[in-house]
C-alpha positions in Angstrom: -15.0 -58.0 -116.2 -14.1 -57.6 -119.8 -10.9 -59.7 -119.3 -12.8 -62.5 -117.6 -15.4 -62.5 -120.4 -12.6 -62.6 -123.0 -11.0 -65.6 -121.5 -14.2 -67.5 -121.1 -15.2 -67.0 -124.7 -11.6 -68.0 -125.8 -11.8 -71.2 -123.8 -15.3 -72.0 -125.0 -14.2 -71.4 -128.7 -11.0 -73.5 -128.7 -11.6 -76.3 -126.2 -13.9 -79.1 -125.4 -15.0 -79.2 -121.7 -12.7 -82.1 -120.7 -9.7 -80.8 -122.6 -6.6 -80.0 -120.4 -5.5 -76.5 -121.0 -1.9 -75.3 -120.7 -1.1 -71.8 -119.5 1.7 -69.7 -117.9 1.1 -66.9 -115.5 3.7 -66.3 -112.7 6.1 -69.0 -114.0 8.1 -66.6 -116.2 11.7 -65.3 -116.0 13.5 -62.4 -117.5 16.6 -62.7 -119.8 19.6 -60.4 -119.6 18.2 -58.2 -122.4 14.9 -57.7 -120.5 12.7 -60.2 -122.5 10.2 -62.2 -120.5 10.3 -65.9 -121.2 7.5 -68.3 -120.1 8.4 -71.5 -118.4 6.3 -74.7 -118.2 3.3 -73.4 -116.3 0.1 -75.3 -115.6 -1.1 -78.1 -117.9 -3.5 -80.4 -116.0 -6.7 -78.3 -115.5 -9.7 -78.7 -117.8 -11.4 -76.0 -119.8 -14.6 -76.7 -117.9 -12.8 -76.3 -114.5 -11.3 -73.0 -115.6 -14.6 -71.6 -117.0 -16.5 -72.6 -113.8 -13.9 -70.8 -111.7 -14.0 -67.7 -113.9 -17.7 -67.5 -113.5 -17.3 -67.9 -109.8 -14.7 -65.1 -109.5 -15.7 -62.7 -112.3 -13.9 -59.7 -110.8 -10.6 -61.5 -110.0 -9.2 -63.4 -113.0 -6.0 -64.1 -110.9 -8.2 -66.2 -108.5 -8.6 -68.7 -111.3 -5.3 -68.6 -113.2 -2.9 -67.3 -110.5 -1.1 -63.9 -110.4 1.1 -62.9 -113.3 4.0 -60.5 -113.5 2.4 -57.2 -114.7 5.1 -56.4 -117.1 5.2 -59.9 -118.6 1.5 -60.7 -119.2 0.4 -64.3 -119.5 0.4 -67.1 -122.1 -1.9 -70.0 -123.1 -1.5 -73.1 -125.2 -4.1 -73.2 -128.0 -4.2 -76.9 -128.5 -5.4 -79.4 -125.8 -2.9 -81.4 -123.7 -3.1 -84.8 -122.0 -2.5 -83.4 -118.5 1.0 -85.0 -118.3 3.2 -82.3 -119.8 3.7 -79.5 -122.4 5.7 -81.1 -125.2 4.4 -81.8 -128.7 3.8 -85.4 -127.7 1.4 -84.2 -125.0 -0.9 -82.5 -127.5 -4.1 -84.5 -127.9 -5.7 -82.7 -130.9 -3.9 -80.8 -133.7 -6.7 -78.2 -134.1 -4.9 -74.9 -134.4 -1.7 -73.0 -135.3 -0.4 -69.6 -134.4 0.0 -66.9 -137.0 2.0 -63.9 -135.8 3.7 -61.1 -137.7 5.6 -58.2 -136.2 6.6 -56.7 -139.5 3.5 -54.6 -140.2 1.2 -52.4 -138.1 -1.6 -54.2 -136.2 -4.4 -52.8 -138.3 -2.6 -53.9 -141.5 -2.1 -57.4 -140.1 -5.8 -57.8 -139.3 -6.8 -56.4 -142.7 -4.5 -58.9 -144.5 -5.9 -61.9 -142.4 -9.4 -60.8 -143.4 -8.5 -60.3 -147.0 -7.0 -63.8 -147.2 -10.0 -65.2 -145.4 -7.9 -67.1 -142.9 -10.0 -69.5 -140.8 -9.3 -67.8 -137.5 -10.9 -69.3 -134.4 -9.7 -66.5 -132.1 -7.8 -63.2 -132.7 -5.9 -61.8 -129.7 -4.1 -58.5 -129.3 -0.8 -59.3 -127.7 -0.8 -56.1 -125.6 2.3 -55.1 -127.6 2.9 -54.7 -131.4 1.2 -57.8 -132.9 -2.0 -59.8 -133.0 -2.0 -63.5 -132.5 -4.3 -65.3 -134.9 -5.3 -68.8 -133.8 -5.9 -70.5 -137.1 -7.8 -73.8 -137.9 -5.5 -76.5 -139.0 -7.8 -79.4 -138.2 -5.1 -82.1 -138.7 -5.5 -85.8 -137.9 -1.9 -86.3 -137.0 1.3 -84.4 -136.1 2.7 -85.2 -139.6 -0.4 -83.7 -141.3 -0.2 -80.7 -138.9 3.4 -79.9 -139.9 2.6 -80.1 -143.6 -0.5 -77.9 -143.2 1.3 -75.3 -141.1 4.2 -75.2 -143.6 1.6 -74.6 -146.4 -0.1 -71.9 -144.3 3.1 -70.0 -143.6 4.4 -70.3 -147.2 1.0 -69.0 -148.4 1.1 -66.0 -146.1 4.7 -65.2 -147.0 3.9 -65.3 -150.7 1.2 -62.7 -150.0 3.6 -60.4 -148.2 2.8 -61.4 -144.6 6.2 -62.2 -142.9 5.2 -64.8 -140.3 7.2 -65.7 -137.3 8.2 -69.3 -138.1 9.3 -70.2 -134.5 5.6 -70.6 -133.8 5.1 -73.8 -135.9 4.8 -76.4 -133.1 1.4 -77.5 -131.8 2.2 -77.1 -128.1 3.3 -73.5 -128.7 2.2 -70.7 -126.2 0.3 -67.7 -127.4 -0.8 -64.6 -125.6 -3.7 -65.2 -123.1 -6.7 -62.9 -123.6 -8.0 -61.1 -120.5 -4.8 -60.2 -118.6 -2.8 -57.0 -118.7 0.7 -56.5 -119.9 2.4 -53.2 -119.0 -1.0 -51.8 -118.4 -2.4 -52.9 -121.8 -5.1 -55.5 -122.0 -4.2 -58.7 -124.0 -7.7 -58.5 -125.5 -9.8 -60.8 -127.6 -10.6 -59.0 -130.8 -12.9 -61.6 -132.2 -13.7 -65.3 -132.6 -14.7 -67.3 -135.7 -13.4 -64.8 -138.3 -13.0 -65.7 -142.0 -13.5 -69.3 -143.2 -14.9 -71.8 -140.7 -12.3 -74.6 -141.2 -9.1 -75.7 -143.0 -11.1 -77.5 -145.6 -13.3 -74.5 -146.2 -10.2 -72.2 -146.5 -8.7 -74.6 -149.0 -11.6 -73.7 -151.3 -10.7 -70.0 -151.0 -7.0 -70.8 -151.6 -7.8 -72.8 -154.8 -9.9 -69.9 -156.0 -7.1 -67.3 -155.1 -4.4 -69.2 -156.8 
């Protein structure tokens, strides 16, 4: 049940009950070099609907989200959608961004994020060689979101954390906690780590610089 509990807590932390949540389970394909790529997936179910179902089927996470390919794992979008699609224009609130770095060991990544007091809403182990930090951006518009994400990535790079810059769009997929990938659990390592909001973190940044 650990996986079910992880996913419930993740949904409760990132979403309001009526938010539409985007995720991808079985809708993934493999490239010629063996990399698994998520397709569009599901984007019209609410957080409340998913949580209710997870409580109803605690021992079978697939009964709620559908079966996934065991070697591929599953993905979830960390910002809410309008239920109509999965593009940036379908995002209804610009709350979070993804910070991911493959360039240092997992324990070093986590230590750096803690040291820099990143306002992390959820921290997820990818089941592979990185952690996915879902970081508060708290932007009012797409334009403000882009500026803040650029600032965040530049700040991390200047402190020696080489961030994957492909992750900068608000409708991005991240690893879904609670499912397995090649036998490894994509596990929720914690919620509400570091500063509580973007504004709060700015106070830390000003002190640090």
